[in-house]
N, CA, C and O atoms as a printed pandas DataFrame, in Angstrom:
     atom_number atom_name residue_name chain_id  residue_number  x_coord  y_coord  z_coord
0              1         N          MET        A               1    2.232   17.160    2.459
1              2        CA          MET        A               1    1.265   15.887    1.637
2              3         C          MET        A               1   -0.014   16.234    2.818
3              4         O          MET        A               1    0.718   16.858    3.586
4              5         N          SER        A               2   -0.996   16.265    3.312
5              6        CA          SER        A               2   -1.911   16.249    3.648
6              7         C          SER        A               2   -2.042   14.922    4.967
7              8         O          SER        A               2   -1.945   13.711    4.766
8              9         N          LYS        A               3   -2.264   15.557    6.188
9             10        CA          LYS        A               3   -2.703   13.833    6.880
10            11         C          LYS        A               3   -3.352   13.158    6.346
11            12         O          LYS        A               3   -2.719   12.120    6.153
12            13         N          LEU        A               4   -4.752   13.068    5.767
13            14        CA          LEU        A               4   -5.052   12.021    5.213
14            15         C          LEU        A               4   -4.694   11.638    4.566
15            16         O          LEU        A               4   -4.773   10.416    4.443
16            17         N          ARG        A               5   -4.084   12.363    3.747
17            18        CA          ARG        A               5   -3.584   11.296    2.794
18            19         C          ARG        A               5   -2.160   10.774    2.766
19            20         O          ARG        A               5   -1.788   10.039    1.851
20            21         N          ARG        A               6   -1.514   11.072    3.563
21            22        CA          ARG        A               6   -0.384    9.688    4.655
22            23         C          ARG        A               6   -0.328    8.847    5.298
23            24         O          ARG        A               6    0.544    8.041    5.621
24            25         N          GLN        A               7   -1.647    9.072    5.595
25            26        CA          GLN        A               7   -2.432    7.630    6.177
26            27         C          GLN        A               7   -2.711    6.515    5.216
27            28         O          GLN        A               7   -2.392    5.327    5.242
28            29         N          LEU        A               8   -3.451    7.286    4.293
29            30        CA          LEU        A               8   -4.153    6.331    3.364
30            31         C          LEU        A               8   -3.061    5.803    2.632
31            32         O          LEU        A               8   -3.351    4.611    2.529
32            33         N          SER        A               9   -1.867    6.003    2.006
33            34        CA          SER        A               9   -0.765    5.494    1.547
34            35         C          SER        A               9    0.061    5.205    1.978
35            36         O          SER        A               9    0.966    4.668    1.339
36            37         N          ALA        A              10    0.127    5.476    3.491
37            38        CA          ALA        A              10    1.255    4.754    4.619
38            39         C          ALA        A              10    1.420    3.182    4.633
39            40         O          ALA        A              10    2.435    2.501    4.779
40            41         N          ASN        A              11    0.374    2.895    4.475
41            42        CA          ASN        A              11    0.754    1.023    4.194
42            43         C          ASN        A              11    0.193    0.291    3.501
43            44         O          ASN        A              11   -0.405   -0.715    3.885
44            45         N          THR        A              12    0.314    0.745    2.160
45            46        CA          THR        A              12   -0.381    0.495    0.560
46            47         C          THR        A              12    1.114    0.734   -0.142
47            48         O          THR        A              12    2.083    1.488   -0.057
48            49         N          SER        A              13    0.622   -0.462   -0.922
49            50        CA          SER        A              13    2.022   -0.334   -1.950
50            51         C          SER        A              13    1.268    0.265   -3.364
51            52         O          SER        A              13    0.054    0.446   -3.468
52            53         N          ASN        A              14    2.376    0.550   -4.518
53            54        CA          ASN        A              14    2.146    1.579   -5.242
54            55         C          ASN        A              14    1.854    0.300   -6.404
55            56         O          ASN        A              14    1.252    0.338   -7.477
56            57         N          VAL        A              15    2.526   -0.790   -5.724
57            58        CA          VAL        A              15    2.295   -2.109   -6.871
58            59         C          VAL        A              15    1.072   -2.990   -6.751
59            60         O          VAL        A              15    0.918   -3.582   -5.683
60            61         N          VAL        A              16   -0.180   -3.215   -8.111
61            62        CA          VAL        A              16   -1.326   -3.605   -8.126
62            63         C          VAL        A              16   -0.675   -5.088   -7.741
63            64         O          VAL        A              16    0.405   -5.542   -8.117
64            65         N          GLU        A              17   -1.683   -5.709   -6.864
65            66        CA          GLU        A              17   -1.507   -7.104   -6.212
66            67         C          GLU        A              17   -2.396   -7.929   -6.589
67            68         O          GLU        A              17   -3.480   -7.386   -6.378
68            69         N          PRO        A              18   -2.559   -9.042   -7.075
69            70        CA          PRO        A              18   -3.941   -9.749   -7.223
70            71         C          PRO        A              18   -4.847  -10.242   -5.945
71            72         O          PRO        A              18   -4.579  -10.807   -4.885
72            73         N          LYS        A              19   -5.622   -9.927   -6.342
73            74        CA          LYS        A              19   -6.678  -10.286   -5.129
74            75         C          LYS        A              19   -7.714  -11.471   -5.525
75            76         O          LYS        A              19   -8.011  -11.711   -6.695
76            77         N          ALA        A              20   -8.137  -12.059   -4.607
77            78        CA          ALA        A              20   -8.874  -13.241   -4.853
78            79         C          ALA        A              20  -10.355  -12.976   -4.781
79            80         O          ALA        A              20  -10.878  -12.726   -3.695
80            81         N          LEU        A              21  -11.226  -13.033   -6.183
81            82        CA          LEU        A              21  -12.408  -12.654   -6.167
82            83         C          LEU        A              21  -13.293  -13.496   -4.871
83            84         O          LEU        A              21  -13.852  -12.914   -3.940
84            85         N          SER        A              22  -13.276  -14.243   -4.974
85            86        CA          SER        A              22  -13.493  -14.652   -3.538
86            87         C          SER        A              22  -13.647  -14.073   -2.179
87            88         O          SER        A              22  -14.604  -14.162   -1.409
88            89         N          ALA        A              23  -12.656  -13.542   -2.058
89            90        CA          ALA        A              23  -12.508  -13.110   -0.729
90            91         C          ALA        A              23  -13.514  -11.139   -1.236
91            92         O          ALA        A              23  -14.302  -10.444   -0.597
92            93         N          ILE        A              24  -13.007  -11.018   -2.343
93            94        CA          ILE        A              24  -13.442   -9.587   -2.490
94            95         C          ILE        A              24  -15.701   -9.632   -2.881
95            96         O          ILE        A              24  -16.663   -8.871   -2.787
96            97         N          LYS        A              25  -15.473  -10.689   -3.196
97            98        CA          LYS        A              25  -17.097  -11.526   -3.328
98            99         C          LYS        A              25  -17.263  -11.799   -1.522
99           100         O          LYS        A              25  -18.492  -11.800   -1.589
100          101         N          GLU        A              26  -17.074  -11.959   -0.454
101          102        CA          GLU        A              26  -17.362  -12.275    0.758
102          103         C          GLU        A              26  -17.769  -11.058    1.370
103          104         O          GLU        A              26  -18.678  -11.002    2.199
104          105         N          LYS        A              27  -17.264  -10.310    1.065
105          106        CA          LYS        A              27  -17.393   -8.670    1.879
106          107         C          LYS        A              27  -18.943   -8.267    1.618
107          108         O          LYS        A              27  -19.231   -7.413    2.456
108          109         N          THR        A              28  -20.065   -8.553    0.774
109          110        CA          THR        A              28  -20.824   -8.341    0.588
110          111         C          THR        A              28  -21.994   -9.029   -0.185
111          112         O          THR        A              28  -23.156   -8.715   -0.445
112          113         N          GLY        A              29  -20.816  -10.599   -0.560
113          114        CA          GLY        A              29  -21.981  -11.034   -0.772
114          115         C          GLY        A              29  -22.591  -11.232   -2.593
115          116         O          GLY        A              29  -23.580  -11.860   -2.970
116          117         N          ASN        A              30  -21.899  -10.694   -3.172
117          118        CA          ASN        A              30  -21.872  -10.100   -4.675
118          119         C          ASN        A              30  -20.416   -9.507   -5.281
119          120         O          ASN        A              30  -19.976   -8.555   -4.637
120          121         N          LEU        A              31  -19.926   -9.772   -5.982
121          122        CA          LEU        A              31  -19.062   -9.609   -6.449
122          123         C          LEU        A              31  -18.891   -7.961   -7.331
123          124         O          LEU        A              31  -18.102   -7.031   -7.163
124          125         N          TYR        A              32  -19.893   -8.145   -8.175
125          126        CA          TYR        A              32  -20.687   -6.931   -8.111
126          127         C          TYR        A              32  -20.745   -5.406   -7.610
127          128         O          TYR        A              32  -20.415   -4.304   -8.048
128          129         N          GLU        A              33  -21.127   -5.746   -6.870
129          130        CA          GLU        A              33  -21.712   -4.392   -6.174
130          131         C          GLU        A              33  -20.408   -4.235   -4.952
131          132         O          GLU        A              33  -20.365   -3.214   -4.267
132          133         N          SER        A              34  -19.307   -5.422   -4.758
133          134        CA          SER        A              34  -18.060   -5.066   -3.841
134          135         C          SER        A              34  -17.540   -4.203   -5.032
135          136         O          SER        A              34  -17.113   -3.088   -4.732
136          137         N          ILE        A              35  -17.525   -4.492   -6.065
137          138        CA          ILE        A              35  -16.611   -3.506   -7.187
138          139         C          ILE        A              35  -17.290   -2.556   -7.214
139          140         O          ILE        A              35  -16.560   -1.688   -6.735
140          141         N          ALA        A              36  -18.496   -1.972   -7.525
141          142        CA          ALA        A              36  -19.196   -0.868   -7.379
142          143         C          ALA        A              36  -18.917   -0.241   -5.681
143          144         O          ALA        A              36  -18.878    0.984   -5.573
144          145         N          ILE        A              37  -18.789   -0.825   -4.805
145          146        CA          ILE        A              37  -18.617    0.124   -3.889
146          147         C          ILE        A              37  -16.868    0.243   -3.734
147          148         O          ILE        A              37  -16.420    0.900   -2.794
148          149         N          ILE        A              38  -15.964   -0.407   -4.677
149          150        CA          ILE        A              38  -14.585   -0.276   -4.127
150          151         C          ILE        A              38  -14.420    1.241   -5.231
151          152         O          ILE        A              38  -13.856    2.289   -4.913
152          153         N          ALA        A              39  -15.171    0.900   -6.694
153          154        CA          ALA        A              39  -15.178    1.894   -7.242
154          155         C          ALA        A              39  -15.724    3.783   -7.240
155          156         O          ALA        A              39  -15.347    4.774   -7.865
156          157         N          LYS        A              40  -16.642    3.555   -6.313
157          158        CA          LYS        A              40  -17.211    4.782   -5.264
158          159         C          LYS        A              40  -16.605    4.911   -4.708
159          160         O          LYS        A              40  -16.440    6.126   -4.814
160          161         N          ARG        A              41  -15.841    4.531   -3.891
161          162        CA          ARG        A              41  -14.667    5.208   -2.773
162          163         C          ARG        A              41  -13.142    5.523   -3.884
163          164         O          ARG        A              41  -12.434    6.509   -3.680
164          165         N          ALA        A              42  -12.905    4.726   -4.781
165          166        CA          ALA        A              42  -12.186    4.950   -5.369
166          167         C          ALA        A              42  -12.378    6.809   -6.399
167          168         O          ALA        A              42  -11.590    7.601   -6.915
168          169         N          ASN        A              43  -13.072    6.768   -6.314
169          170        CA          ASN        A              43  -13.701    8.093   -7.075
170          171         C          ASN        A              43  -13.631    9.269   -5.930
171          172         O          ASN        A              43  -13.089   10.371   -6.018
172          173         N          GLN        A              44  -14.426    8.627   -4.709
173          174        CA          GLN        A              44  -14.147    9.914   -3.418
174          175         C          GLN        A              44  -12.234   10.107   -3.134
175          176         O          GLN        A              44  -11.742   11.225   -2.977
176          177         N          ILE        A              45  -11.480    8.962   -3.118
177          178        CA          ILE        A              45  -10.651    9.493   -2.816
178          179         C          ILE        A              45   -9.869   10.248   -3.885
179          180         O          ILE        A              45   -9.050   11.055   -3.445
180          181         N          SER        A              46  -10.006   10.094   -5.682
181          182        CA          SER        A              46   -9.169   11.207   -6.354
182          183         C          SER        A              46   -9.876   12.396   -6.352
183          184         O          SER        A              46   -9.285   13.434   -6.650
184          185         N          ILE        A              47  -11.125   12.406   -6.043
185          186        CA          ILE        A              47  -11.508   14.120   -5.667
186          187         C          ILE        A              47  -11.146   14.584   -4.981
187          188         O          ILE        A              47  -10.980   15.782   -5.209
188          189         N          THR        A              48  -10.802   14.157   -3.850
189          190        CA          THR        A              48   -9.883   14.675   -2.564
190          191         C          THR        A              48   -8.579   14.838   -2.952
191          192         O          THR        A              48   -8.117   15.910   -2.564
192          193         N          ILE        A              49   -7.579   13.934   -3.782
193          194        CA          ILE        A              49   -6.955   14.409   -4.434
194          195         C          ILE        A              49   -6.245   15.796   -4.926
195          196         O          ILE        A              49   -5.265   16.520   -4.751
196          197         N          LYS        A              50   -7.570   15.622   -5.739
197          198        CA          LYS        A              50   -7.037   16.191   -6.943
198          199         C          LYS        A              50   -7.333   18.167   -6.408
199          200         O          LYS        A              50   -6.752   19.201   -6.737
200          201         N          GLU        A              51   -8.699   17.832   -5.329
201          202        CA          GLU        A              51   -9.088   19.185   -4.789
202          203         C          GLU        A              51   -7.700   19.610   -4.129
203          204         O          GLU        A              51   -7.204   20.656   -4.546
204          205         N          GLU        A              52   -6.857   18.716   -2.885
205          206        CA          GLU        A              52   -5.604   18.774   -2.610
206          207         C          GLU        A              52   -4.279   19.427   -3.233
207          208         O          GLU        A              52   -3.523   20.333   -2.882
208          209         N          LEU        A              53   -4.348   18.565   -4.301
209          210        CA          LEU        A              53   -2.834   19.121   -5.266
210          211         C          LEU        A              53   -3.617   20.378   -5.740
211          212         O          LEU        A              53   -3.470   21.478   -5.208
212          213         N          HIS        A              54   -4.052   20.254   -6.276
213          214        CA          HIS        A              54   -4.834   21.930   -6.963
214          215         C          HIS        A              54   -4.951   23.052   -5.879
215          216         O          HIS        A              54   -4.558   24.196   -6.110
216          217         N          SER        A              55   -5.379   22.764   -4.961
217          218        CA          SER        A              55   -4.954   23.886   -3.580
218          219         C          SER        A              55   -3.198   24.270   -3.664
219          220         O          SER        A              55   -2.666   25.379   -3.714
220          221         N          LYS        A              56   -2.723   23.227   -3.659
221          222        CA          LYS        A              56   -1.270   23.487   -3.245
222          223         C          LYS        A              56   -0.409   24.312   -4.551
223          224         O          LYS        A              56    0.383   25.244   -4.694
224          225         N          LEU        A              57   -1.239   23.159   -5.477
225          226        CA          LEU        A              57   -0.376   23.926   -6.599
226          227         C          LEU        A              57   -0.801   25.834   -7.223
227          228         O          LEU        A              57   -0.138   26.614   -7.907
228          229         N          GLU        A              58   -2.145   25.959   -6.589
229          230        CA          GLU        A              58   -2.902   27.993   -6.982
230          231         C          GLU        A              58   -1.269   28.208   -5.890
231          232         O          GLU        A              58   -0.563   29.127   -6.305
232          233         N          GLU        A              59   -0.920   27.741   -5.104
233          234        CA          GLU        A              59    0.225   28.943   -4.524
234          235         C          GLU        A              59    0.865   29.703   -5.170
235          236         O          GLU        A              59    1.080   30.911   -5.076
236          237         N          PHE        A              60    1.412   28.343   -6.377
237          238        CA          PHE        A              60    2.501   29.043   -7.265
238          239         C          PHE        A              60    1.724   29.772   -8.763
239          240         O          PHE        A              60    2.333   30.296   -9.696
240          241         N          ALA        A              61    0.660   29.653   -8.665
241          242        CA          ALA        A              61    0.220   30.116   -9.867
242          243         C          ALA        A              61    0.071   31.876   -9.788
243          244         O          ALA        A              61   -0.497   32.575   -8.948
244          245         N          SER        A              62    0.796   32.230  -10.973
245          246        CA          SER        A              62    0.695   33.456  -11.051
246          247         C          SER        A              62    0.875   33.440  -12.558
247          248         O          SER        A              62    1.619   32.760  -13.266
248          249         N          HIS        A              63   -0.390   34.775  -12.971
249          250        CA          HIS        A              63   -0.056   34.976  -14.635
250          251         C          HIS        A              63    0.700   35.799  -15.421
251          252         O          HIS        A              63    0.520   36.133  -16.592
252          253         N          THR        A              64    2.064   36.257  -14.211
253          254        CA          THR        A              64    2.921   36.960  -14.871
254          255         C          THR        A              64    4.163   36.548  -15.187
255          256         O          THR        A              64    5.094   37.316  -15.434
256          257         N          ASP        A              65    4.222   35.366  -15.189
257          258        CA          ASP        A              65    5.541   34.295  -14.708
258          259         C          ASP        A              65    6.117   34.586  -15.779
259          260         O          ASP        A              65    5.376   34.824  -16.733
260          261         N          SER        A              66    7.373   34.654  -15.959
261          262        CA          SER        A              66    8.346   34.484  -17.670
262          263         C          SER        A              66    8.272   32.292  -17.971
263          264         O          SER        A              66    7.787   31.340  -17.361
264          265         N          LEU        A              67    8.711   32.405  -18.670
265          266        CA          LEU        A              67    8.936   30.711  -19.482
266          267         C          LEU        A              67   10.349   30.288  -18.119
267          268         O          LEU        A              67   10.378   29.240  -17.473
268          269         N          GLU        A              68   11.187   31.239  -18.023
269          270        CA          GLU        A              68   12.330   30.545  -16.921
270          271         C          GLU        A              68   11.883   29.919  -15.643
271          272         O          GLU        A              68   12.080   28.810  -15.146
272          273         N          GLU        A              69   11.085   31.191  -15.190
273          274        CA          GLU        A              69   10.400   31.074  -13.727
274          275         C          GLU        A              69    9.621   30.121  -13.362
275          276         O          GLU        A              69    9.394   29.587  -12.276
276          277         N          ILE        A              70    9.050   29.901  -14.938
277          278        CA          ILE        A              70    7.749   28.550  -14.894
278          279         C          ILE        A              70    8.762   26.756  -14.740
279          280         O          ILE        A              70    8.506   25.697  -14.168
280          281         N          HIS        A              71    9.988   27.281  -15.642
281          282        CA          HIS        A              71   10.909   25.852  -15.434
282          283         C          HIS        A              71   11.733   25.942  -14.159
283          284         O          HIS        A              71   12.344   24.889  -13.976
284          285         N          GLU        A              72   11.902   26.651  -13.427
285          286        CA          GLU        A              72   12.854   26.803  -12.183
286          287         C          GLU        A              72   12.297   26.646  -10.921
287          288         O          GLU        A              72   12.819   26.576   -9.809
288          289         N          ASN        A              73   10.559   26.583  -11.481
289          290        CA          ASN        A              73   10.222   26.395   -9.816
290          291         C          ASN        A              73    9.880   24.802   -9.114
291          292         O          ASN        A              73    8.818   24.182   -9.170
292          293         N          LYS        A              74   11.065   24.438   -8.506
293          294        CA          LYS        A              74   11.608   23.586   -7.895
294          295         C          LYS        A              74   10.522   22.712   -6.811
295          296         O          LYS        A              74   10.327   21.523   -6.558
296          297         N          GLU        A              75    9.980   23.962   -6.365
297          298        CA          GLU        A              75    8.649   23.409   -5.193
298          299         C          GLU        A              75    7.889   22.581   -5.833
299          300         O          GLU        A              75    7.974   21.364   -5.669
300          301         N          GLN        A              76    6.805   23.316   -6.883
301          302        CA          GLN        A              76    5.818   23.039   -7.526
302          303         C          GLN        A              76    6.141   21.714   -7.930
303          304         O          GLN        A              76    5.381   20.771   -7.707
304          305         N          ILE        A              77    7.452   21.576   -8.632
305          306        CA          ILE        A              77    7.743   19.746   -9.382
306          307         C          ILE        A              77    8.091   18.604   -8.402
307          308         O          ILE        A              77    7.951   17.412   -8.677
308          309         N          GLU        A              78    8.559   19.086   -7.226
309          310        CA          GLU        A              78    8.863   18.279   -6.062
310          311         C          GLU        A              78    7.244   18.037   -5.657
311          312         O          GLU        A              78    6.798   16.890   -5.701
312          313         N          ILE        A              79    6.556   18.937   -5.340
313          314        CA          ILE        A              79    4.648   18.573   -5.215
314          315         C          ILE        A              79    4.338   17.425   -6.001
315          316         O          ILE        A              79    4.107   16.284   -5.600
316          317         N          SER        A              80    4.369   18.023   -7.604
317          318        CA          SER        A              80    3.538   17.309   -8.528
318          319         C          SER        A              80    4.336   15.746   -8.396
319          320         O          SER        A              80    3.737   14.671   -8.394
320          321         N          LYS        A              81    5.741   15.914   -8.295
321          322        CA          LYS        A              81    6.425   14.287   -8.453
322          323         C          LYS        A              81    5.584   13.219   -7.280
323          324         O          LYS        A              81    5.182   12.069   -7.455
324          325         N          ALA        A              82    5.504   14.135   -5.993
325          326        CA          ALA        A              82    5.089   13.353   -4.975
326          327         C          ALA        A              82    3.940   12.562   -4.876
327          328         O          ALA        A              82    3.915   11.411   -4.441
328          329         N          TYR        A              83    2.656   13.437   -5.435
329          330        CA          TYR        A              83    1.704   12.805   -5.839
330          331         C          TYR        A              83    1.754   11.820   -7.024
331          332         O          TYR        A              83    0.961   10.881   -6.973
332          333         N          GLU        A              84    2.598   11.911   -8.107
333          334        CA          GLU        A              84    3.155   11.212   -9.057
334          335         C          GLU        A              84    2.810    9.611   -7.970
335          336         O          GLU        A              84    1.904    8.784   -8.067
336          337         N          ARG        A              85    3.717    9.683   -7.213
337          338        CA          ARG        A              85    4.732    8.559   -6.340
338          339         C          ARG        A              85    3.202    7.844   -5.424
339          340         O          ARG        A              85    3.100    6.795   -4.787
340          341         N          MET        A              86    2.292    8.816   -5.682
341          342        CA          MET        A              86    1.248    7.923   -4.574
342          343         C          MET        A              86    0.923    6.813   -5.216
343          344         O          MET        A              86    1.287    6.478   -6.344
344          345         N          PRO        A              87    0.091    6.132   -4.333
345          346        CA          PRO        A              87   -0.268    4.816   -5.138
346          347         C          PRO        A              87   -1.886    5.378   -5.699
347          348         O          PRO        A              87   -2.589    6.270   -5.224
348          349         N          ASN        A              88   -2.105    4.576   -6.749
349          350        CA          ASN        A              88   -3.319    4.782   -7.584
350          351         C          ASN        A              88   -4.853    4.757   -6.512
351          352         O          ASN        A              88   -5.168    3.916   -5.671
352          353         N          PRO        A              89   -5.439    5.760   -6.853
353          354        CA          PRO        A              89   -6.835    5.949   -5.922
354          355         C          PRO        A              89   -7.448    4.425   -5.747
355          356         O          PRO        A              89   -7.756    3.846   -4.705
356          357         N          ALA        A              90   -7.512    4.041   -6.902
357          358        CA          ALA        A              90   -8.374    2.057   -7.220
358          359         C          ALA        A              90   -7.399    1.392   -5.942
359          360         O          ALA        A              90   -7.953    1.107   -4.881
360          361         N          ILE        A              91   -6.194    1.209   -6.087
361          362        CA          ILE        A              91   -5.693    0.480   -5.248
362          363         C          ILE        A              91   -5.790    0.847   -3.852
363          364         O          ILE        A              91   -5.785   -0.133   -3.107
364          365         N          LEU        A              92   -5.910    2.379   -3.073
365          366        CA          LEU        A              92   -6.108    2.363   -1.960
366          367         C          LEU        A              92   -7.604    2.238   -1.569
367          368         O          LEU        A              92   -7.732    2.179   -0.346
368          369         N          ALA        A              93   -8.720    2.183   -2.224
369          370        CA          ALA        A              93   -9.853    2.288   -2.528
370          371         C          ALA        A              93  -10.176    0.285   -2.083
371          372         O          ALA        A              93  -10.929   -0.208   -1.243
372          373         N          THR        A              94   -9.442   -0.229   -2.855
373          374        CA          THR        A              94   -9.302   -1.954   -2.501
374          375         C          THR        A              94   -8.769   -2.393   -1.759
375          376         O          THR        A              94   -9.008   -3.599   -1.699
376          377         N          ALA        A              95   -7.565   -1.799   -0.525
377          378        CA          ALA        A              95   -7.063   -1.983    0.493
378          379         C          ALA        A              95   -7.804   -1.514    1.244
379          380         O          ALA        A              95   -8.211   -2.475    1.898
380          381         N          GLU        A              96   -8.550   -0.109    1.815
381          382        CA          GLU        A              96   -9.694    0.155    2.540
382          383         C          GLU        A              96  -11.109   -1.205    2.399
383          384         O          GLU        A              96  -11.661   -1.695    3.384
384          385         N          PHE        A              97  -11.327   -1.451    1.407
385          386        CA          PHE        A              97  -12.388   -2.234    1.498
386          387         C          PHE        A              97  -12.222   -3.586    1.854
387          388         O          PHE        A              97  -13.183   -4.299    2.145
388          389         N          MET        A              98  -10.631   -4.120    1.845
389          390        CA          MET        A              98  -10.426   -5.626    2.096
390          391         C          MET        A              98  -10.094   -5.252    2.968
391          392         O          MET        A              98   -9.537   -6.247    3.431
392          393         N          GLU        A              99   -9.961   -4.437    3.726
393          394        CA          GLU        A              99   -9.737   -3.852    5.389
394          395         C          GLU        A              99  -10.796   -3.534    6.356
395          396         O          GLU        A              99  -10.740   -3.251    7.553
396          397         N          ASP        A             100  -11.623   -3.635    5.661
397          398        CA          ASP        A             100  -12.976   -3.320    6.512
398          399         C          ASP        A             100  -13.008   -1.999    6.862
399          400         O          ASP        A             100  -13.410   -1.829    8.013
400          401         N          LYS        A             101  -12.673   -0.836    6.161
401          402        CA          LYS        A             101  -12.306    0.512    6.641
402          403         C          LYS        A             101  -13.513    1.219    5.773
403          404         O          LYS        A             101  -13.640    2.435    5.909
404          405         N          VAL        A             102  -14.483    0.460    4.813
405          406        CA          VAL        A             102  -15.016    1.260    4.045
406          407         C          VAL        A             102  -16.510    1.134    4.429
407          408         O          VAL        A             102  -17.011    0.011    4.390
408          409         N          TYR        A             103  -17.370    2.351    4.851
409          410        CA          TYR        A             103  -18.451    2.118    5.505
410          411         C          TYR        A             103  -19.431    1.708    4.260
411          412         O          TYR        A             103  -19.146    2.490    3.354
412          413         N          PHE        A             104  -20.266    0.987    3.909
413          414        CA          PHE        A             104  -21.142    0.986    2.906
414          415         C          PHE        A             104  -22.283    0.111    3.652
415          416         O          PHE        A             104  -21.922   -0.791    4.409
416          417         N          ARG        A             105  -23.984    0.436    3.393
417          418        CA          ARG        A             105  -25.516   -0.204    3.311
418          419         C          ARG        A             105  -26.159    0.083    2.633
419          420         O          ARG        A             105  -26.357    1.264    2.346
420          421         N          LYS        A             106  -26.790   -0.986    2.066
421          422        CA          LYS        A             106  -27.603   -1.275    1.258
422          423         C          LYS        A             106  -29.191   -0.690    1.503
423          424         O          LYS        A             106  -29.703   -0.745    2.621
424          425         N          ASN        A             107  -29.643   -0.333    0.759
425          426        CA          ASN        A             107  -30.723    0.638    0.397
426          427         C          ASN        A             107  -31.861   -0.524    0.634
427          428         O          ASN        A             107  -31.831   -1.471   -0.151
428          429         N          ASP        A             108  -32.862   -0.516    1.664
429          430        CA          ASP        A             108  -34.041   -1.508    1.569
430          431         C          ASP        A             108  -35.599   -0.521    0.817
431          432         O          ASP        A             108  -36.296    0.454    1.095
432          433         N          GLU        A             109  -35.498   -1.371   -0.039
433          434        CA          GLU        A             109  -36.569   -1.038   -1.690
434          435         C          GLU        A             109  -37.964   -1.931   -0.760
435          436         O          GLU        A             109  -39.092   -1.991   -1.250
436          437         N          ASP        A             110  -37.738   -2.341    0.131
437          438        CA          ASP        A             110  -39.090   -3.104    0.902
438          439         C          ASP        A             110  -39.431   -1.505    1.299
439          440         O          ASP        A             110  -39.880   -0.878    0.339
440          441         N          LEU        A             111  -39.359   -1.090    1.973
441          442        CA          LEU        A             111  -39.541    0.160    3.002
442          443         C          LEU        A             111  -39.735    1.062    2.141
443          444         O          LEU        A             111  -39.725    2.100    2.803
444          445         N          PHE        A             112  -39.931    1.362    0.919
445          446        CA          PHE        A             112  -40.451    2.475    0.200
446          447         C          PHE        A             112  -41.670    2.113   -1.067
447          448         O          PHE        A             112  -42.160    2.765   -1.988
448          449         N          SER        A             113  -41.845    0.649   -0.518
449          450        CA          SER        A             113  -43.014    0.158   -1.637
450          451         C          SER        A             113  -44.033   -0.055   -0.921
451          452         O          SER        A             113  -45.083   -0.434   -1.440
């Protein structure tokens, strides 16, 4: 597991916990804007996780494996199970957002008009 992934999931539970909408809204002043920021961060985390998982599983890829070799590859199964046990990217993104670990900025539309 990568260092980044361990840091992300170290203090985060796999269980979805309810959040007060007012607390989420306080961060930006707009609930929908806060949710959009969380969604974008969740997509970033998801892409990172997928790339990392595919690079690890690529080591096991062999185009000449027999059916028995595929079923007996315990290392590959353990890696897959470890990634399945990790918290959902949306949970991680929400936790980061609530802990002020996400950088975001507003575009000033008045500058361009």
